[in-house]
C-alpha positions in Angstrom: 0.0 0.0 0.0 1.5 3.3 -1.0 1.9 5.7 1.9 2.1 9.4 1.6 3.8 12.0 3.7 1.6 14.9 4.5 2.4 18.4 3.5 3.8 18.0 0.0 0.6 19.4 -1.5 0.1 16.7 -4.1 3.2 17.8 -6.1 5.5 15.3 -7.7 8.4 14.6 -5.3 11.7 13.2 -6.4 13.3 10.9 -3.8 17.0 11.9 -3.6 17.9 9.6 -0.7 16.4 6.6 1.0 13.7 7.6 3.5 14.8 7.1 7.1 11.4 7.1 8.7 8.3 5.0 8.2 5.4 6.3 6.4 2.0 6.8 8.1 -1.3 6.2 6.4 -3.5 9.3 6.4 -6.7 7.5 7.3 -5.9 4.8 9.9 -2.6 6.1 11.2 -0.8 2.8 10.6 3.0 3.0 10.2 4.5 1.1 7.3 8.2 0.2 6.5 10.3 2.8 4.8 12.2 2.3 1.6 14.4 -0.7 1.0 11.8 -3.3 1.2 11.3 -5.8 -1.6 7.6 -5.7 -2.3 5.5 -3.6 -4.6 2.3 -1.7 -3.9 -0.7 -0.4 -5.8 -1.9 3.1 -5.2 -5.7 2.9 -4.5 -6.4 6.2 -6.2 -4.5 6.3 -9.4 -4.0 2.5 -9.6 -0.4 2.6 -10.7 1.9 -0.2 -9.5 5.1 1.1 -8.0 8.2 -1.0 -7.3 9.6 -0.9 -3.8 11.9 2.0 -3.4 15.5 0.9 -2.9 18.6 2.9 -2.2 19.6 2.4 -5.8 16.3 3.6 -7.3 16.2 6.5 -4.8 19.7 7.6 -5.8 18.6 7.5 -9.4 16.0 10.2 -8.5 12.9 8.2 -9.4 9.8 10.4 -8.9 7.1 8.7 -6.8 3.7 10.5 -6.4 0.4 9.4 -5.1 -2.5 11.5 -6.5 -4.5 11.1 -3.3 -1.9 10.6 -0.5 0.4 13.5 -1.4 4.1 13.0 -2.1 6.8 10.3 -1.8 5.9 7.0 -0.2 7.2 3.6 0.6 5.1 0.5 -0.4 3.8 -2.1 2.0 1.0 -4.6 2.5 -1.6 -2.4 4.1 -4.4 -4.9 3.8 -6.6 -2.5 1.9 -8.1 -3.3 -1.5 -7.9 -1.0 -4.4 -9.5 -1.0 -7.8 -7.1 -3.1 -9.9 -6.3 -2.1 -13.4 -9.3 -2.9 -15.6 -8.4 -5.1 -18.6 -10.4 -2.9 -20.9 -10.6 0.9 -20.9 -11.9 3.6 -23.1 -9.6 5.4 -25.5 -9.8 9.2 -26.1 -12.3 8.9 -28.9 -14.7 6.7 -26.9 -14.3 8.9 -23.9 -15.0 12.0 -25.9 -18.2 10.4 -27.3 -19.2 9.4 -23.8 -18.8 13.0 -22.6 -20.8 14.3 -25.6 -23.7 11.9 -24.9 -23.6 12.8 -21.1 -23.8 16.6 -21.8 -26.2 16.6 -24.8 -29.7 15.7 -23.7 -33.2 15.7 -25.3 -33.6 19.3 -24.2 -31.5 20.3 -27.3 -34.6 19.5 -29.4 -36.5 22.3 -27.5 -34.0 24.8 -26.2 -33.2 26.5 -29.6 -36.9 27.4 -29.8 -36.8 29.0 -26.4 -33.8 31.1 -27.2 -35.5 32.2 -30.4 -38.5 33.2 -28.4 -36.4 35.4 -26.2 -33.8 36.8 -28.7 -35.4 36.5 -32.1 -32.9 36.2 -35.0 -30.1 36.6 -32.4 -31.2 33.4 -30.8 -27.8 31.7 -31.4 -25.8 34.3 -29.5 -26.9 33.2 -26.0 -25.4 29.8 -26.8 -22.1 31.3 -27.8 -22.1 33.6 -24.8 -22.8 30.8 -22.4 -19.9 28.8 -23.9 -17.6 31.7 -23.2 -18.9 32.0 -19.7 -18.2 28.3 -19.0 -14.6 28.4 -20.2 -13.0 29.3 -16.9 -14.9 26.5 -15.1 -13.9 23.9 -17.7 -10.3 25.1 -17.5 -10.3 24.4 -13.8 -11.8 20.9 -14.4 -9.2 20.2 -17.0 -6.4 21.4 -14.6 -7.6 19.0 -11.8 -8.2 16.2 -14.3 -4.6 16.4 -15.5 -3.1 16.2 -12.0 -5.6 14.2 -10.0 -7.7 11.8 -12.2 -9.9 9.6 -10.0 -13.2 7.8 -9.9 -14.0 10.4 -7.2 -14.4 13.0 -9.9 -15.1 16.5 -8.7 -15.2 15.2 -5.1 -11.6 14.1 -5.5 -10.7 17.6 -6.6 -12.4 19.0 -3.4 -10.5 16.4 -1.3 -7.2 17.4 -2.8 -7.7 21.1 -2.3 -10.0 21.6 0.7 -9.5 18.4 2.7 -11.4 15.4 3.8 -14.3 17.2 5.7 -15.3 19.3 2.7 -14.9 16.3 0.4 -17.4 14.3 2.6 -19.8 17.2 2.3 -19.4 17.4 -1.4 -19.7 13.6 -1.8 -23.0 13.5 0.1 -24.3 16.3 -2.1 -23.3 14.6 -5.3 -24.8 11.3 -4.2 -28.0 13.0 -3.2 -28.1 14.8 -6.5 -27.6 11.7 -8.5 -30.2 9.8 -6.5 -33.0 12.2 -7.7 -31.6 13.8 -10.8 -30.8 10.7 -12.8 -34.2 9.1 -12.3 -35.7 12.5 -13.3 -33.7 12.4 -16.5 -35.0 8.9 -17.2 -38.6 9.9 -16.5 -38.3 12.9 -18.8 -36.9 10.8 -21.6 -39.7 8.3 -21.1 -42.2 11.1 -21.3 -40.7 12.2 -24.6 -40.9 8.7 -26.0 -44.5 8.4 -24.9 -45.3 11.4 -27.1 -44.0 9.5 -30.1 -45.5 6.2 -29.1 -48.7 6.8 -27.1 -49.7 4.1 -24.7 -46.3 3.5 -23.2 -46.0 3.5 -19.5 -43.6 6.3 -18.5 -42.4 4.6 -15.2 -41.8 1.3 -16.9 -39.9 2.9 -19.8 -37.8 4.9 -17.4 -37.0 1.6 -15.5 -36.1 0.0 -18.8 -33.7 2.8 -19.6 -31.9 2.4 -16.3 -31.7 -1.3 -16.7 -30.2 -0.9 -20.2 -27.6 1.4 -18.6 -26.8 -1.4 -16.1 -26.5 -4.0 -18.8 -24.3 -1.7 -20.9 -22.0 -1.1 -18.0 -21.7 -4.8 -17.2 -20.3 -5.4 -20.7 -17.4 -3.2 -19.8 -16.5 0.3 -20.7 -14.7 -0.6 -23.9 -17.9 -2.2 -25.4 -20.2 0.4 -24.0 -17.8 3.1 -25.0 -17.9 1.8 -28.6 -21.7 1.8 -28.6 -21.7 5.3 -27.2 -19.3 6.4 -29.9 -21.5 5.1 -32.7 -24.6 6.8 -31.1 -22.8 10.1 -30.6 -21.6 10.1 -34.2 -25.2 9.3 -35.4 -26.7 12.1 -33.2 -24.2 14.8 -34.2 -24.3 14.0 -37.9 -28.1 13.6 -37.8 -28.6 17.0 -36.3 -26.1 18.6 -38.6 -27.9 17.0 -41.6 -31.3 18.3 -40.5 -29.9 21.8 -40.1 -27.7 21.9 -43.2 -30.4 20.4 -45.3 -32.7 23.3 -44.6 -30.2 25.7 -46.2 -29.7 23.6 -49.2 -33.3 22.8 -49.7 -34.6 23.9 -53.1 -37.9 25.0 -51.8 -37.5 27.6 -49.0 -40.7 29.3 -48.1 -41.3 32.3 -45.9 -41.5 31.5 -42.3 -45.3 32.0 -42.0 -46.0 29.8 -45.0 -43.6 27.2 -43.5 -45.6 27.2 -40.3 -48.8 26.6 -42.3 -47.2 23.7 -44.2 -45.9 22.0 -41.1 -49.2 22.3 -39.3 -51.1 20.6 -42.2 -48.4 18.0 -42.5 -48.5 17.1 -38.8 -52.3 16.8 -39.0 -52.0 14.2 -41.8 -49.6 11.9 -39.8 -51.0 8.8 -38.2 -50.7 8.7 -34.4 -47.2 8.0 -33.2 -45.3 9.1 -36.2 -44.4 12.6 -34.9 -41.5 12.9 -32.5 -43.2 15.8 -30.7 -46.9 15.0 -30.8 -47.8 17.5 -28.1 -46.7 20.3 -30.5 -49.4 19.4 -33.0 -52.1 21.6 -31.4 -49.8 24.6 -31.0 -48.6 24.3 -34.5 -52.2 24.4 -35.8 -52.8 27.4 -33.6 -49.7 29.1 -35.0 -50.8 28.4 -38.5 -54.0 30.4 -38.0 -52.1 33.6 -37.2 -52.8 36.1 -40.0 -49.9 37.0 -42.2 -49.8 40.6 -41.1 -49.9 39.6 -37.4 -47.1 37.1 -38.0 -44.9 39.7 -39.6 -45.5 42.2 -36.8 -44.7 39.5 -34.2 -41.6 38.6 -36.2 -40.5 42.2 -36.1 -41.1 42.3 -32.3 -39.0 39.1 -31.9 -36.1 40.6 -33.9 -36.3 43.8 -31.9 -35.7 41.9 -28.7 -32.1 42.1 -29.6 -29.4 42.0 -26.9 -31.9 42.2 -24.1 -33.3 38.9 -25.2 -29.8 37.5 -25.6 -29.2 38.0 -21.9 -32.6 36.9 -20.7 -32.2 33.6 -22.6 -29.0 32.7 -20.7 -30.7 31.0 -17.7 -32.8 29.0 -20.1 -29.8 27.3 -21.7 -27.5 27.2 -18.7 -28.3 23.5 -18.0 -27.4 22.6 -21.6 -23.7 23.4 -20.6 -23.6 21.2 -17.5 -22.5 17.6 -17.4 -18.8 17.7 -17.6 -18.7 17.1 -13.8 -20.1 13.7 -14.6 -17.4 12.9 -17.1 -14.8 13.4 -14.3 -16.1 10.3 -12.5 -15.1 8.1 -15.5 -11.3 8.9 -15.1 -10.3 5.5 -14.0 -12.1 3.9 -16.9 -9.9 5.8 -19.4 -6.6 4.9 -20.8 -4.0 7.3 -19.4 -6.6 9.5 -17.7 -4.1 12.2 -16.7 -3.6 12.9 -20.4 -6.9 11.8 -22.0 -9.4 13.3 -19.5 -8.4 16.9 -20.1 -8.4 16.2 -23.9 -11.8 14.6 -23.6 -13.2 17.7 -21.8 -11.9 20.2 -24.3 -12.8 18.0 -27.4 -16.3 17.4 -26.2 -16.8 21.0 -25.3 -15.7 22.1 -28.8 -18.1 19.5 -30.5 -21.0 20.4 -28.2 -20.6 24.2 -28.6 -20.3 24.0 -32.4 -23.4 21.8 -32.5 -25.4 24.0 -30.2 -24.5 27.3 -31.9 -25.1 26.0 -35.5 -28.4 24.4 -34.6 -29.6 27.5 -32.7 -28.5 29.8 -35.5 -30.4 27.7 -38.1 -33.5 27.6 -36.0 -33.3 31.4 -35.3 -33.2 32.1 -39.1 -35.8 29.6 -40.1 -38.4 30.0 -37.3 -41.5 32.0 -37.2 -43.3 33.3 -34.1 -45.6 31.1 -32.2 -45.6 28.1 -29.9 -45.0 25.7 -32.7 -41.3 26.7 -33.2 -40.9 27.4 -29.5 -41.9 23.9 -28.4 -40.5 21.7 -31.2 -38.0 23.7 -33.3 -35.9 20.8 -34.6 -39.0 18.8 -35.6 -40.3 21.9 -37.4 -37.0 22.4 -39.1 -36.9 18.8 -40.3 -40.4 18.9 -41.5 -39.9 22.1 -43.4 -37.8 20.3 -46.0 -38.2 16.6 -45.4 -41.9 16.4 -44.5 -43.0 13.3 -42.6 -39.6 11.7 -43.1 -38.0 14.6 -41.2 -40.4 14.0 -38.2 -39.4 10.3 -38.1 -35.7 11.2 -38.2 -36.2 13.7 -35.4 -38.0 11.0 -33.4 -35.1 8.6 -34.0 -32.5 11.2 -32.9 -34.6 11.9 -29.8 -34.6 8.3 -28.9 -30.9 7.9 -29.3 -30.3 11.1 -27.3 -32.3 9.9 -24.4 -30.8 6.4 -24.3 -27.2 7.6 -24.7 -27.8 10.3 -22.0 -29.2 7.8 -19.5 -26.5 5.2 -20.2 -23.6 7.6 -19.9 -25.0 9.2 -16.7 -25.6 5.8 -15.2 -22.0 4.8 -15.7 -20.8 8.1 -14.1 -23.1 7.7 -11.1 -22.0 4.1 -10.5 -18.4 5.3 -10.4 -19.3 8.0 -7.9 -20.9 5.4 -5.7 -17.8 3.2 -6.1 -15.5 6.0 -5.1 -17.7 6.8 -2.0 -17.5 3.2 -0.9 -13.7 3.2 -1.4 -13.4 6.3 0.7 -15.6 4.9 3.4 -18.5 7.4 3.1 -20.7 4.5 1.9 -20.3 0.8 3.0 -16.9 -0.4 1.8 -18.4 -3.3 0.0 -19.5 -0.8 -2.7 -15.8 0.2 -3.2 -14.8 -3.3 -4.4 -14.7 -4.7 -7.9 -16.2 -7.9 -9.3 -16.2 -9.6 -12.7 -13.7 -8.1 -15.1 -12.4 -5.6 -12.6 -15.7 -3.7 -12.9 -17.3 -2.1 -9.8 -20.3 -4.5 -10.0 -21.5 -3.9 -6.4 -21.7 -0.1 -7.0 -23.5 -0.6 -10.4 -26.1 -2.9 -8.8 -26.6 -0.5 -5.9 -27.0 2.4 -8.3 -29.5 0.5 -10.4 -31.5 -0.5 -7.3 -31.5 3.1 -6.1 -32.7 4.5 -9.4 -35.4 1.9 -9.8 -36.6 2.6 -6.2 -36.8 6.3 -6.8 -38.7 5.9 -10.1 -41.1 3.4 -8.5 -41.7 5.7 -5.5 -42.3 8.7 -7.8 -44.8 6.8 -9.8 -46.7 5.5 -6.7 -46.7 8.8 -4.8 -47.5 10.9 -7.8 -44.8 13.4 -6.8 -43.9 14.1 -10.4 -40.6 14.9 -12.1 -40.9 18.6 -11.2 -40.3 17.8 -7.5 -37.2 15.7 -8.3 -35.7 18.5 -10.3 -36.7 21.2 -7.8 -34.8 19.3 -5.1 -31.7 18.2 -6.9 -31.5 20.2 -10.2 -29.2 22.9 -8.9 -27.0 21.1 -6.4 -24.1 20.8 -8.8 -23.6 24.5 -8.4 -22.3 23.8 -4.9 -19.8 21.3 -6.2 -18.7 23.9 -8.8 -18.2 26.4 -6.1 -16.1 24.0 -3.9 -14.0 23.1 -6.9 -13.2 26.7 -7.8 -12.5 27.7 -4.2 -10.2 24.7 -3.9 -8.4 25.7 -7.2 -7.8 29.2 -5.8 -6.4 27.7 -2.6 -3.8 25.6 -4.5 -2.6 28.4 -6.8 0.4 30.6 -6.0 0.7 32.5 -9.3 -1.6 35.5 -10.0 -2.8 34.3 -13.4 -4.3 31.0 -12.3 -5.7 32.6 -9.2 -7.5 35.2 -11.4 -8.9 32.4 -13.4 -10.2 30.8 -10.3 -11.7 34.1 -9.1 -13.5 34.6 -12.4 -14.9 31.0 -12.3 -16.0 31.5 -8.7 -17.9 34.7 -9.5 -19.5 32.9 -12.4 -20.7 30.1 -10.1 -21.9 32.6 -7.5 -24.0 34.3 -10.2 -25.7 31.0 -10.8 -26.7 30.4 -7.2 -29.8 32.6 -7.3 -31.3 29.8 -9.5 -31.7 27.7 -6.3 -35.2 27.0 -5.2 -36.0 27.0 -1.5 -36.7 23.3 -1.4 -33.5 22.7 -3.4 -31.6 24.8 -0.9 -33.0 22.9 2.1 -32.3 19.5 0.4 -28.7 20.5 -0.4 -28.1 21.8 3.1 -29.4 18.5 4.6 -27.1 16.5 2.3 -24.1 18.6 3.3 -24.9 18.1 7.0 -25.2 14.4 6.5 -21.8 14.3 4.8 -20.3 16.4 7.7 -21.8 14.0 10.3 -20.6 10.9 8.4 -17.1 12.4 8.3 -17.1 12.8 12.0 -18.2 9.2 12.5 -15.4 7.8 10.2 -12.2 6.7 11.8 -9.7 9.5 11.4 -5.9 9.2 11.3 -3.8 10.8 13.9 
């Protein structure tokens, strides 16, 4: 078991002479032999195997660093289990695809219409501005990912920078957020599918999605990563084709005529063929707007200008969240210290380009009314593909939902695994099973999500309550990560970056609802209490 010496701040330390004292484990206080022993150890946090330090290797200046235990260490049999190296891991391409599917959800099929309703023909600018706002925060995530990749994700970043107590608080918050947020995503996805296929049971479909996430995870991240890659490519290319095809269509009509045409087309479809069936009524209503009224409303929408650009920002904020989930997949990646930061930036570039291009196309093609506001992508596809466009939109929506739930399930199970490994949850959840996969954590995550979905269906609480309680909690994790980043920095440039990111997160905090604030506070108190109960090292 690698043992760290406190006080080195997590920096890589070069051993220049054999250590003379024994190491001391930070959690249980046990003393272990110093260098010169003949066994090897496995770091439980970055899973690298280190040879026993000998006088010869020490004299050679071999750098030895534990991402979690800070600094030079000697290896010994500590009796603690760690996640052994998985035989199959995701490469950078699969990891990027996984990140894209985690971030991009079915809301993308609606949000461009909402930004158009606020900002008119400038509806793409809120997406671009929000991407710029998120840059400092993603820079901090990438900085931590390069230096401290771990299945603990953002919680591990907090542990490195702010200590065990705040990490326990953050871990409780993230677990409580996952417990309600991920079932809510599955229920929302099931509701969307029910609009395409009336008669489906929303709770049963949501449970099926969670079960598919479990099955995908049990096949291993290499296989599931390959599937996610294929789905991500299909989604991105499909949306780009729907948007680009509009511009190359030979028959481009004015916006008001397009609305009339879409409305009549939707009314001719048999039940279940439209991907956004609930938009049919509103499309028909929009089609009855007189041409003069439509043009007047269009002018009003365009005159919204920059005021609408800023008022649309809160609507699309949640489309730029999800990279905190990607951080929990670090130990499932090849060379995570190198590939996780690349994954963050590559997925951010792909997602931003897709968002801005799709929002720009919708803003130029849309006409006023609830039709384009509620189902803009379906309207866009129907404007040049007719019924085929609606079917393609429905297929893309299905893939978006399934990929989003699957990727989020994998991330949540890794967070549960890390919490078990750290002792916040039962340690049995921090062990691995078949194929070096965290099977106990995956099964526990599956059971938890199924229970929440079932309880929501029986109680009639609704998805709104789940989102109200857990939808904003990740802001607290962002805040802890940015404060920790500032604490670790000594140069003015990085500290300024941390301050900007912190102010950005603070500006998001007013989005908290009162029930969400109470729930988040209770989770934090639970984490603090659990930390006090855990055995602490001397």
